[in-house]
Every structure is written in structure tokens, then in C-alpha cells.
N, C-alpha and C positions, 0 to 999 in steps of 0.2 A: 515601382514599389508603392504600396498603399500608404497613404499618410494617416496615421492613427492619432486621435486626440490623446493627450496625456491622461493618465489615471492618477488622481490624488486621493490618498486614503488616510483618513484620520483613525488611528487604531482605537481611540476612545469611543468612537461612534459606529465604526464599521461593524456590520452584522447586528447592530442594536437599533440605531436610529435611521440608517440607510443601508440598503442591500441586506435587509433583515431576513433571518431564518427562524423558524419556530424552534422551540425547545426539543430536545431529544425525547422520544416516546417514554412514557413513565415506566414501561416494562423494563427498560435498561436499569434505572435506579432501583426499582423494586427487586429485580434479580440480584443486584449487587448487595442490597440490604439483607436478603435472605442468606446469601453466601457468607456474609460477614457476621451473621448472627451466631449466638452460642449454640443454638439447636437448629441445625440446617434441616429444613423441610423440603425434601425433593419434590413431593407432590405439589407444593405451592409453586415451585419453578415450572413444573409441568403445566399447571393450571394457567400461570401467567403467559407462557408461550402459546398454549393452545388457544388463548383468547385472541390471537392475531393470526388468522389463517395464512396471510401472505408471508409472515415470518416463518411459520411452520413449513410452508412449501419451499422457501429458500434454504432452510436448515436441511431439509431432506436432499435438496440438490447438492449442497456442499458435502454432507456426510456420505452421500452415495457417489461422490466424484472419485476419479482415479487417485487422488491424493491419499485417501485412506485405504483404497484397495480391498474393500470388504468382499468376502466370498459370496454374499447374498445381499440383496437390497433391503435396507431398513425402511419400514413403512409405518412404524408407530413412534410417536414422539418420545414416549418414555424409554424406548429402547435406544433411540438416538442419544438421549441425555445420559443414560447409563453407560453407553459406549464412550462418549466424548468426555464425560466428567463435568462437574458444575463449573469449574473455572474456565474450561475450554468453551463450554456453552455460553458463558457470559461474554467471553472475548468475541465469539462468533456473533452473538446478538448485538453487541456493541458495534462491530464492524458493519453489519448489515443495516443497523439503525442509522449510522452516520451517513452511509451512501444513499439510503432510501430517503432520508430527511432532506438532504441537499436537493434531491429530486430534479436531476437534469432531464431534459426532454429528448435528447438525441440518443437513441438506442445504439447507434453505431459507435459513438464516442464512449458510451457506458461500457459496451463490449470491449472496446480498446483498453479502457481503464482496467476492467477485470482481468483481461489477458495479461497486461503488463504487471499489474499488482500481484497476481497469483504467481506469475513466472518469477518475479523479483523475490517473493517470499520463499518459494521453493529453493531458489539459488542461495539466498541468505542462510537458510537453514542448512543446506548441503555444505556450504563453506564453513559455517560455524562448527559443525561436527568435526571438521578437520583442523581448524585454526583457533577456534575459541570455544572449546567444549564446556567451559565453565559457565557460559551464558545460559539464560533460560530460553530454551527453544520456543516455548509457547509465547512468551512476551515478544521475542524477536519476530515470530510469525505474524502476530496481530499488528505489530508496528509496521512491518514491511507491507502488509496488505493495505494499510492506510497511508503509506508514505507520500502518495501522490494526490491526496484529496484537495490540495491547493489548486490543482488543475480543474477539478470539478467546480470549485468556487469561481475560477476564471470563466469557465464555460457557462455557468449559470448567470452571472452578473455582468460579465464583460464579453459577451458572445462574439462580437465582431473582432475584438482584440485577440481572443483565443483562436478564432479561425485563421487570422492573419499570422499569428505566431506558429500555428500548426503548418500552414502553407509554406511559410518561410523555412522552417526546419526541414520539411519534406523536400522542397525544391533545392535546398542547399546542402542536404545531407549532413545537417548538424543537429546538435541536441536542442531540446526545447528551451533549456536554460540559456543556451547561447543566443537563441532568437530573442529571448527576453532582454538580454544584455544589448543586443543589436538595436532594439527599439527603445531602450532605456525605460522599460516598463517594470512595475513591481514584480518581484519573483513570485512564482506560484508557491515556492517554499515558504515565503513570508506569509502569503495568504493562508496556507495550511496551518502555520503557527498561530495566526489570529483565530482561526476556527477552533483549534485545540483549546485556546484560552476561553473562547466564548462558551464552549460546551464542557469545559473542565475535563478534557480527556486526559488519560494517564500520561505522565511525563515521558514515558518511553515512546509513546505515539508522537508527541510533540517533537522529541529529539529526531525521530525518523522523518517527520514532515519538513523540518527546518534544515536538516543536514544529510542530504543524500545525493548531492550532485558531484560532478567531476571536480569542481573547485573545492569541495569539502573533503575529498579523500586524503590529500596529503596531510591534513591536520588531524585526521582520525587515526591516531596511533594507539596500539594496544597496550599502553602503559597504565591504563585505568579502565574500570568497568564501562564508564561512559564512552571512552575512546574506542574500546573494543566493540561495543554495541554499534556505534556510529560506523565503524569500519565495515562491519558485516552488512549493514543497511546499504551503505554506499556501493559495496562490491556486488551485492545482490541486484541493485538497480542497474549498475553499469554493465554487468555481465549479461543480464537479460536484454538490455538495450543493444549491446554489441552483437548478440546472437540473433536478434529478430528485426532490427530496424535497418532501413536502407541508408547507410551512412557513407559519406565520402571517405577516401583512403586516409586523408589527414586526420579526420575525427577518429577513425578506427585506430590509427597509430597512437594518437594521444591517449585514448582510453586504455589500450593495451599497455602502453608505457606506464601509466599511472597504476594499473593493476599489478604489474610485475614489480614495481617499486614498493607498493604497499605490502605485497606478500613476500617480497624478497626471494622471488623464484626466478629460475632461468627461463629462457624462451621456450625450451622444450617442455618444461614443467607447465608453463602457461598454456601451451597448445593442448597438453593432456587434460588440464582442468577445463578448458573450453570444450573439449570433446565430451566431458561429463555434463557440462551445462547444456550442450545441444541435445544430449540424451534425455534430459529432464523435460524437454519440449513435449515429449509424448504425454507426460502427466498433465501438462497445461492444456493440450488439445482435448484430452479426455474430460478435464474439468469444464472447459468451455462447451463441450458437447452436452454435458449435464445441465449447465447453466441455461442454455438456450433450448 
């Protein structure tokens, strides 16, 4: 077992005076200002986005992914914005800006992040339609996409710790959060929460970042909007992990038990739901094909 030095984080200085990150691109705040204004100027949003070619390219990749299932490819940004709507465009720009600004160097890990995040978001939205239809699917989607950004913070600033945590979870068939507990290291969920505070991200995203693990699910009860939201984020994360990661039987059993308890479903109902989750994998693979 690798001996890792401890990580001590001062929340008052982290991301500000040490392990610093730049501010989010101005385009994020400017689009938000336009959307919240009395007279929404769509052309201004088009101009703002068009000024960032890399952002335009990424929006095209997302909008033309299997998630939206468009009959023909969109190649003009004004059509993409018209199709998506301004609020959805803002959430997409925010998500892309957050991930791009963290700027991790490992393409493999970034691809892993996108795969899990997109899969979790699809699962959370699918489950919410069944169990929590009163939730905003758009807010749930953008929060689920960013629920794991704490891991990117780990990867950027504590690379060796991240690699060891990843190796330990892979070798032992356990969850990343369990590896963090094993090494007594700060939780990536905590780092994600600090990042949300630093960039003043919407509260729903902070909720998703800080409350999405197996330990969080039992307390995510659907007796309040916050509890219902957390439950869908947790379930989306856990079901995507259960269906795609190489986990040991004990971990699979723990996850399955927590899910059935949360949903109050039978074993046969759980298996039927997981069948639906496996089917969603097709959309994830299509999205990753567009992204790369």
C-alpha cells in the first residue's frame, strides 16, 4: 500500500491563496445577465457564444449527441440556441466553463469524468420522471452533470493522491468514496462543495456535489424538495456506477440494498429498473462518440 502524505485544507484560503483557480469566463456571467434582464436579447447571447470558438464546438458536440436525438445535425449556433432555449444554453455553457476552467491534463480521466457524469445525469432524469416528476428536470440534469467535479479538483491539485485513490478503488472493487475513507483523505464531495462556493455556482449544483454518495442516500428522503433532489442525484450516481464499474460482490450488494430501500421496491422491480439503466448506456456511448 502506498503511503500518502496527509492533505490539510483551509477552506478560507483553498482555491484562493493556494491551489488557485482563475475566475469562470465572463461569458457565463454575461449570458446570465442577458437571461435575467427585462428584455432578453437572443442575438446578444449568440454573439457572446460565437466569440468563443471552442465553446461553440463543444455546444455542437452536445446538442448533436444521442441525448437529443435530432433527425439532422445542427451546424449553426443560432439554431442550436433556438432549439435548446436560453436557460438550457446557460446551463450548458456553465457546465462546460466549469470543466474547461479546471483544466485537467489527463484526457483519459476527463473522458472517464464525462462518461460517468453523462450516464449519471441520464439515469437521474430517467428515475425522476418515475419517482419525482415535480422536480425540474433541467436543474437536475445540470447538477448531475457536475456532481463529480470534486474529483477533477483532486486530479488537478493532488494528482498522486487521486491516482492512488483510483488504483485502490479499482483493485478492491470499491467506490471512490470508500477509498477516500480508507486513506482518511478529504472527500472529493467536500472539494466539490468548496469549488461551488468559490465560483458561486447555483445551490442545486452544490447540493449535488456534496450529497451524492452511498452514505448520503439513506438521509435523502423524498419528504422535501431538497431531499427528493438529493435522492435522484444519489440514485443516478449509484446506478450508473453499479452498471458500469468493476465492483466486488459485497459493494454491489450494498448499493443494490440501498437503492431498493430508497425506492421501496422489490428485488424484481429493482432488476427491471436496472434493465432500463443498462439500456440507457446506448445514449451514453453515442454521446461519448460525439464528444471525441
